[in-house]
C-alpha positions as CSV (number, residue, x, y, z in Angstrom):
1,X,24.7,29.4,9.7
2,X,23.2,29.1,13.1
3,X,21.4,26.0,14.3
4,X,17.9,27.6,13.9
5,X,18.6,29.0,10.5
6,X,20.1,25.6,9.4
7,X,17.0,23.8,10.6
8,X,14.8,26.3,8.7
9,X,16.9,25.8,5.5
10,X,16.7,22.0,5.8
11,X,12.9,22.2,6.2
12,X,12.8,24.3,3.1
13,X,14.9,21.8,1.2
14,X,12.9,18.8,2.4
15,X,9.6,20.5,1.5
16,X,10.8,21.5,-1.9
17,X,12.1,18.0,-2.6
18,X,8.8,16.4,-1.6
19,X,6.5,18.9,-3.2
20,X,8.5,19.2,-6.5
21,X,8.8,23.0,-6.6
22,X,9.6,25.9,-4.3
23,X,6.2,27.4,-4.9
24,X,4.5,24.3,-3.6
25,X,7.0,24.0,-0.7
26,X,6.2,27.6,0.3
27,X,2.5,26.7,0.5
28,X,3.3,23.7,2.7
29,X,5.5,25.8,5.0
30,X,3.3,28.9,5.0
31,X,6.2,31.0,3.7
32,X,6.8,33.2,0.7
33,X,8.5,31.5,-2.3
34,X,11.5,33.9,-2.2
35,X,12.1,32.8,1.4
36,X,12.2,29.2,0.4
37,X,14.5,29.9,-2.5
38,X,16.9,32.0,-0.2
39,X,17.1,29.1,2.3
40,X,18.1,26.6,-0.4
41,X,20.6,29.0,-1.9
42,X,22.2,29.6,1.5
43,X,22.6,25.8,2.0
44,X,24.2,25.4,-1.4
45,X,26.6,28.3,-1.0
46,X,27.6,27.7,2.6
47,X,28.3,24.0,2.2
48,X,29.5,24.1,-1.4
49,X,26.9,21.6,-2.7
50,X,24.3,21.4,-5.5
51,X,21.0,20.2,-4.2
52,X,18.9,20.5,-7.3
53,X,19.5,20.5,-11.0
54,X,17.5,23.4,-12.6
55,X,15.8,22.1,-15.8
56,X,14.1,25.4,-16.9
57,X,11.3,25.8,-14.4
58,X,11.6,22.2,-13.2
59,X,13.7,21.1,-10.3
60,X,15.4,17.7,-10.2
61,X,17.2,16.4,-7.1
62,X,21.0,16.0,-7.5
63,X,22.7,12.8,-6.3
64,X,23.8,14.7,-3.2
65,X,20.3,16.0,-2.8
66,X,18.8,12.5,-2.9
67,X,21.2,11.4,-0.1
68,X,20.3,14.5,2.0
69,X,16.6,13.9,1.5
70,X,16.9,10.4,3.0
71,X,18.2,12.1,6.2
72,X,15.7,14.9,6.3
73,X,12.8,12.6,5.8
74,X,13.8,10.6,8.8
75,X,14.4,13.6,10.9
76,X,11.2,15.5,10.0
77,X,9.1,12.4,10.1
78,X,10.2,11.9,13.7
79,X,9.3,15.5,14.4
80,X,5.8,15.0,12.8
81,X,5.3,11.9,14.9
82,X,6.2,13.8,18.1
83,X,3.6,16.4,17.2
84,X,1.1,13.7,16.5
85,X,1.8,12.0,19.9
86,X,1.2,15.3,21.7
87,X,-1.9,16.1,19.6
88,X,-3.3,12.6,20.3
89,X,-2.8,13.1,24.1
90,X,-4.5,16.5,23.9
91,X,-7.3,15.7,21.5
92,X,-8.1,12.1,22.4
93,X,-6.7,10.7,19.2
94,X,-7.6,13.2,16.6
95,X,-5.5,13.4,13.4
96,X,-5.1,11.9,9.9
97,X,-3.8,8.7,8.6
98,X,-2.7,7.8,5.0
99,X,-3.3,4.1,4.4
100,X,-2.3,2.2,1.2
101,X,-4.1,-1.1,0.7
102,X,-4.1,-3.9,-1.9
103,X,-7.9,-3.5,-2.2
104,X,-11.0,-2.6,-0.2
105,X,-12.0,-6.0,1.0
106,X,-9.6,-6.3,3.9
107,X,-9.1,-2.6,4.8
108,X,-12.7,-1.4,4.8
109,X,-13.9,-3.7,7.7
110,X,-10.8,-2.8,9.6
111,X,-11.3,0.9,9.1
112,X,-14.9,0.6,10.0
113,X,-13.9,-0.7,13.4
114,X,-11.0,1.8,13.8
115,X,-13.1,4.8,13.0
116,X,-15.8,3.6,15.3
117,X,-13.2,3.6,18.1
118,X,-11.5,6.9,17.0
119,X,-14.2,9.0,15.3
120,X,-12.0,12.2,15.3
121,X,-9.4,10.6,13.0
122,X,-9.7,11.1,9.2
123,X,-8.3,8.4,6.9
124,X,-7.2,8.6,3.3
125,X,-6.8,5.3,1.4
126,X,-4.8,4.6,-1.7
127,X,-4.9,1.4,-3.6
128,X,-2.0,-0.5,-5.3
129,X,-0.2,-3.8,-5.3
130,X,1.9,-5.0,-2.4
131,X,5.3,-4.1,-4.0
132,X,4.2,-0.5,-4.8
133,X,2.7,-0.1,-1.3
134,X,5.9,-1.3,0.3
135,X,7.9,1.3,-1.6
136,X,5.5,4.1,-0.6
137,X,5.7,3.2,3.1
138,X,9.5,3.0,2.9
139,X,9.5,6.4,1.1
140,X,7.4,8.1,3.8
141,X,4.5,8.5,1.3
142,X,2.0,6.8,3.7
143,X,1.6,5.8,7.3
144,X,0.3,2.2,7.1
145,X,0.3,-0.4,4.3
146,X,-2.1,-3.3,4.0
147,X,-0.2,-5.9,1.9
148,X,-0.1,-9.6,1.0
149,X,2.7,-12.1,1.9
150,X,4.9,-9.4,3.4
151,X,8.7,-10.2,3.3
152,X,10.4,-9.1,6.4
153,X,12.7,-6.1,6.2
154,X,14.5,-4.3,9.1
155,X,13.1,-0.9,8.0
156,X,9.6,-2.2,8.3
157,X,7.5,-3.2,11.3
158,X,4.7,-5.7,10.4
159,X,1.7,-7.3,12.2
160,X,-0.3,-10.3,10.9
161,X,-3.9,-9.6,10.2
162,X,-5.5,-12.7,8.5
163,X,-5.1,-15.6,6.1
164,X,-7.4,-15.7,3.1
165,X,-7.8,-18.8,0.9
166,X,-7.8,-18.5,-2.9
167,X,-11.0,-19.5,-4.7
168,X,-11.4,-20.4,-8.4
169,X,-14.7,-19.2,-10.0
170,X,-16.4,-19.5,-13.3
171,X,-19.4,-18.4,-15.4
172,X,-22.4,-20.6,-14.4
173,X,-22.4,-22.1,-17.9
174,X,-18.8,-23.2,-17.8
175,X,-18.3,-27.0,-18.2
176,X,-16.7,-27.2,-14.8
177,X,-19.5,-25.3,-13.1
178,X,-21.7,-28.3,-12.4
179,X,-19.0,-30.3,-10.6
180,X,-19.5,-30.5,-6.8
181,X,-15.7,-30.1,-6.4
182,X,-12.6,-30.1,-8.6
183,X,-9.0,-31.1,-8.3
184,X,-6.2,-28.7,-9.3
185,X,-5.4,-31.1,-12.2
186,X,-8.9,-30.4,-13.6
187,X,-7.6,-26.9,-14.5
188,X,-5.1,-28.3,-17.0
189,X,-5.4,-26.4,-20.3
190,X,-8.2,-24.1,-19.0
191,X,-8.4,-20.4,-20.1
192,X,-8.0,-17.9,-17.2
193,X,-8.7,-14.2,-16.8
194,X,-6.0,-13.1,-14.3
195,X,-4.5,-10.1,-12.7
196,X,-1.5,-8.3,-14.2
197,X,2.1,-9.2,-13.3
198,X,2.9,-8.0,-9.8
199,X,-0.3,-9.4,-8.3
200,X,0.4,-11.5,-5.2
201,X,-2.7,-13.6,-5.8
202,X,-1.5,-14.4,-9.3
203,X,2.0,-15.3,-8.0
204,X,0.7,-17.7,-5.4
205,X,-1.6,-19.3,-7.9
206,X,1.0,-19.7,-10.6
207,X,3.6,-21.0,-8.1
208,X,1.2,-23.7,-7.1
209,X,0.4,-24.7,-10.7
210,X,4.1,-24.8,-11.5
211,X,4.8,-27.0,-8.4
212,X,2.1,-29.4,-9.6
213,X,3.2,-29.4,-13.3
214,X,-0.2,-27.9,-14.4
215,X,-0.4,-25.5,-17.3
216,X,-3.2,-23.1,-18.0
217,X,-3.7,-20.5,-20.6
218,X,-3.8,-16.8,-19.6
219,X,-6.4,-15.6,-22.0
220,X,-6.7,-12.2,-20.6
221,X,-4.9,-10.0,-18.1
222,X,-6.9,-7.3,-16.2
223,X,-5.8,-4.5,-13.9
224,X,-8.2,-5.0,-11.0
225,X,-10.2,-7.7,-9.2
226,X,-13.4,-6.0,-10.4
227,X,-12.3,-6.2,-14.0
228,X,-11.4,-9.9,-13.6
229,X,-14.8,-10.6,-12.1
230,X,-16.7,-8.9,-14.9
231,X,-14.6,-10.7,-17.6
232,X,-15.3,-14.1,-16.0
233,X,-19.0,-13.1,-15.8
234,X,-18.9,-12.5,-19.5
235,X,-17.6,-16.0,-20.1
236,X,-14.1,-15.1,-21.0
237,X,-12.4,-17.7,-18.8
238,X,-12.0,-18.8,-15.2
239,X,-10.8,-16.5,-12.4
240,X,-9.0,-16.8,-9.1
241,X,-9.4,-14.4,-6.2
242,X,-9.0,-14.3,-2.4
243,X,-12.1,-15.5,-0.6
244,X,-12.5,-12.1,1.1
245,X,-12.7,-10.4,-2.4
246,X,-15.1,-12.8,-4.0
247,X,-18.4,-11.0,-4.7
248,X,-21.4,-13.3,-5.4
249,X,-23.2,-12.8,-8.7
250,X,-26.0,-14.8,-10.4
251,X,-23.7,-15.2,-13.4
252,X,-20.9,-16.7,-11.3
253,X,-20.2,-19.8,-9.3
254,X,-17.3,-20.9,-7.1
255,X,-15.4,-24.1,-8.0
256,X,-14.3,-25.7,-4.7
257,X,-10.7,-27.0,-5.1
258,X,-10.5,-30.1,-3.0
259,X,-6.8,-30.8,-3.0
260,X,-5.2,-27.4,-2.5
261,X,-4.9,-24.9,0.4
262,X,-3.6,-21.9,-1.7
263,X,-3.8,-18.8,0.4
264,X,-2.4,-15.3,0.8
265,X,-1.6,-13.7,4.2
266,X,-2.6,-10.1,5.0
267,X,-0.1,-8.0,7.0
268,X,-0.1,-4.3,8.1
269,X,3.2,-2.6,7.7
270,X,4.8,0.7,8.7
271,X,8.3,2.2,9.0
272,X,10.0,0.5,12.0
273,X,10.8,3.9,13.7
274,X,7.1,4.9,13.4
275,X,5.5,1.9,15.0
276,X,4.8,3.9,18.2
277,X,3.1,6.8,16.5
278,X,-0.3,6.7,18.4
279,X,-2.6,6.4,15.4
280,X,-0.4,3.9,13.6
281,X,0.0,1.8,16.8
282,X,-3.8,1.9,17.4
283,X,-4.7,0.7,13.8
284,X,-2.0,-2.0,13.8
285,X,-3.0,-3.2,17.3
286,X,-6.7,-3.4,16.1
287,X,-5.6,-5.5,13.1
288,X,-4.2,-8.1,15.4
289,X,-7.6,-8.5,17.0
290,X,-10.0,-8.9,14.1
291,X,-13.7,-8.7,14.7
292,X,-16.0,-11.6,13.7
293,X,-16.8,-9.6,10.5
294,X,-13.1,-9.6,9.5
295,X,-12.5,-13.4,10.1
């Protein structure tokens, strides 16, 4: 197999693995489905490997195929970045970014500034928790992640964006609502509406309670900040959220905690080898210089 035909076959394999079928891969590559199938068959026959398990009409990567995919993703991601660099130079930063964020409250002000500076860029945003976002960035399923309390890894490049304090809030008729300030000990035995397991905000809050020997009752777990806020507004318990994500409501009041500086730290992450991609570098550079609206 010549170098060019091997490259075409590897692209067919990579696209099939990422898209989940040869038909979808053919659409990505602007080829006919039989051409994609022939490329993969030649790879398997010439090198004596099995890249996919055929489960009826469904394809499943073999163990060898998973290993090869790690290599092709790195190779073709670099090729895509080279195209993006050349396109940015030609079109004055036109292109598309896929951003995954823990929520809208940090990423939207940042994207507002970014799109103001680079109006020819389009951005798609996915939402998840920090762990799932990190997996997506490592797996080349996104360009930039906006995460909380990032743990350093050699495969990831990160920049610090901001620190956000945690605030406790309550229904206006809650017994603690009239206090001008509370100590963390005042939360002993209180009912809380809290995010699901995996939430960084929850982990920071529970770690601080554990360190102080304070026990609260998790009365309700909710899958989003908005759901927590509404449950607290309905009087189902206290809530805790980052200050950037607290939305004022006539039914709610903040409870200033006077003896704690609980906080989460917002970072932007990308694959280390992709940190010089022009659009990624521009967004991450902007995150290090927050505007007054983002502080």
